Steps between C-alpha positions, in 0.01 A plus 500: 500500500526536882515878456184495287315288756610731786371802313169329431465420870574864583221614270235263634397716801458804278300293250268379775446849636424646159260219420313539827474874441332427175230281659283797589382596148192309388543247218469675163366345181584808284838672499502878446307694240508251211321243718250761625430606143448153360343338809743211457773360726862567400538133407271564204781694326815381682662171579647710778578875458657630288484192273209529258296205381313514161209691651739753656683552169168567332398746772827692452472480118150660520635796704389390846141603438298178524240489776306232683247471217790434256409804291691822450195724476308544821122509461322737736153450650229513241720342235674820391876494446700741704744752356794265539661697782459279806789588732288499814306182436780300655778725629819361342731552799712239682785494748796263555718487813827306474737419786815290479811353662834470319815313606817456294728199522784741591424855614616788284805670651406751775129426451255318726343174394159349568286800413126551549311753289160588640377599258723421204254699295137603471330516159183678396325371186260665260397181329181433311256645247504872426246478220343217301818464291779652716655355812823507694752335726666803661729457799648762731744365764647634824864394512641468855859533378430842342215599736262626231229393261592451135338375180522123452380268222231671293288352222203695357311333212227553247353188338225406256396192300394414146516210254769413243444209263223384730733490803507723808742789477586706810691824444603777732731781603733502798687754716763360738829582673691173489578292188319159525268615783219491248570137408246223567743223604731448794801405293607858424697720747245741653271227643749213491646292781606575771176658614661649812844646575689672778557869426858509642658155449789517251404417141717451188622815330408412138147482352364569149304823460176310451540322834465776760731797434222697325219407740298801622749734325330503160162578344368276224206496264402222260234278352425129523276238351400138565343293219301186569656467847812369323708781352607797713686803365610809696708796386591809702742794520670626817672822601680598820277653768725527811212542748580733786734722301443837329356495149643534246794305640869553428573127541777571758543208737310245291667207330218473245357804315300373203564695181185521290282197568594144592285240316378188682345194337329184614365202308353192674315189394285310748301179496229425757356157591290386792809407705795681339595850384807543277667826404809566292611845395757765438545857619761770483601864507736741324624809678735791423612674818756751634622459860492817712389721209246538220744619233816366337606138436250219556505150639309244296322199656305218335332236712326203349352218702312169478264364763266212569248404765313174563226462762355151541219409737553183705276329755206734438633817668881457505693679231858445377659802335817516291638834385815620333650801324827573323610863437786604272620860517737647246630851572733756342592740783665792320365762743613301804837443339546873438421569867736229629221287639603189304827367365363404161197585287365162397325290764263206524300353787321165518238428766315171551228459762280195555281364775267218582212538744247269652170641631308293752159655449505872569666486842847350455767540234862386479734645238853426386663755271844534354676784318823564311635828363823534298650756267794709388782546753558872566713597805381863478128428480521224761775635727622357836308624805402342833183287467368664182806482274681249280867411542536372145265732311254221413122534535455124543249409773315176555292340768162361612190610690284281725160636598209368700180705518201448725169679450279420803252747351505662161612834646787374715828350374781357715807412295851390607754522214863395471731634230835327441786619282754273332656805335462872567639786288750279326624263769431233761778599740631853568268626225523867607873526559438552873483137608121440472373172351188462291335278761536783757205666322269203538184645643229369731193718450159482668220705350147562626239685297153618601265619222166668561 
């Protein structure tokens, strides 16, 4: 505890400097292009970004095209409708600058500790209406670690509305590059907690394919529908894209090369009242893949998951949020076995993530999250290695995340976050076979974001 307090004290001067540096921008009531398009403050669609409230989920469902007059068709002077192509009416461009400080409980061997990144990254967004029925959230990010721009989360949608049995029916098409990025709730991986993360602090080795390994490395197309604001269904198919590599690609150097198409499904039920929003659902994905090649034996993965989210308004503007998801992955790794990458073909992985968050208006939030991943022991797949390896071949990792976020304005976030591990890559003590304990990877992280 003394070590944690000393690290917090060390961070305070940097926090003060960064906060004072941010005092020069004028107070903004609308964050980036969505706010400029709608004429509404970010709090109209977010509890705090990226967490959507019911209005924000509807805005995303309708393809990001709603405007300040709450209609999707813009009426020109004289009462005549325009042609539907209105890119220049409100230029849908935005920028995010992120800077951060990271300190580990115990430094990695031969590496410095207490690292500033200025910037950690810079993102450009093409976000807003393209036509009266098509809109996008398209992100391109400069990564300091790799010193180049690259494609980030992308979601391009077409949406329309009709009636079914006298009830509203929204239906649409969706292009995206990250399974679950198209989802409306913050209980699924792409937009789930934690909202921020260091880009170099050690993280557990094992994760199901639907929780990050395929992000920005695939291209997906699908359709979705919402009936009566209660029943949501989404189906899509993904294929490997390997952005930044020659096309067609040989698959060399990639752990996942999708064979054919990988289907994704999502079903959610929601209930809305004046003070509470409930959601319960299921989602999943099946993938056939060959590591390092596009021919020969295949690995087979099936992920199925369950999630829930409850947002309850308290004391007029305060909101209590509870979220959770469980993911089960079954895999038959025949291709990996033939290449000597695993010790056995059959594997399973179980991941549980949950968090509770309290929003004090739109300026302050405090979140406590916990996570646990376990699965098949495999000393080849999870081999010993300093910091990143596993001494016993187990993927078991568990821990907690504490986050406090302060939004002095709706385009500036200051957020200290502490991640603690009770188990890392299979163990609590000497987990990597080189004498490192799980608690050595406990991370103090300070993140500052400017959006404009």
